[in-house]
N, C-alpha and C positions, 0 to 999 in steps of 0.2 A: 775723691769720688769713688775709687776702688774700695776703700774701707767701708763707706756707707753702703755700697752695693753688696759687699760681703755680709755686713750686718743684716741687711734686708733679706738676702738669700737664706741665711741661717734661720732667721725668724720665720720666713715663709715655709721652710722645710720642716720646721718644728724639731730641730735637733739641738743637742748641746754642742757648743762650739768646740769643745774638747774632743769631739768625735772626729774632727777634721785632722787628717794626717798629711795632706799635701795642698799647698796653695800655688796655683798657676795664674799668672797675670799675662794676658796677651795684649801688647801695646806697641804702637809705632812711635810713641812719644813718652818714654819713661821719664819719671821725675829726675832721676840721677843715673849716671852710668853705674855707680856702685854706692850703696847697696842696691840690690834689685828692688823694684816696686813691690814685688811679691813678698820679699823679706820685710819691707816696711809695713805691709798690710798684716802679715803674720804677727809681727811684733805688736802692732796697735790692737789687734784682736786679743793679744795675750795668750796665744796658744803655742804648744810645742809641736810644730809641724815643719816638714821640709817645704822649701819655697823657691820658685825660680820664675823668671820672666821668659816669655816666649814671644819673639818678634812677630807682630801681627802679619807681616808679609809671609813669614814661614808658616804661620797658622793657616793662612789661606791656601798655601800649597798643600799642606797636610789634609785640609778639609777636602780639597779637590781629589786627592789621591784616595782618601777613605770613602768618598761618595761613589767612586767607580767600582768599589768591591761589593 
């Protein structure tokens, strides 16, 4: 599902996928412990980019902190 969402986002943005230099996936239910879901998406997109997963619970905390500023 993340790969399809990434493809659609790239298409909607009208950019070349090779312009992407970072893939972040926020999830509470990763497919595997390792490799990260972001790394799997990055590989499936066929791009040379850094990639990491962000736990969705941590994402919510960061969102709250940033919304206060």
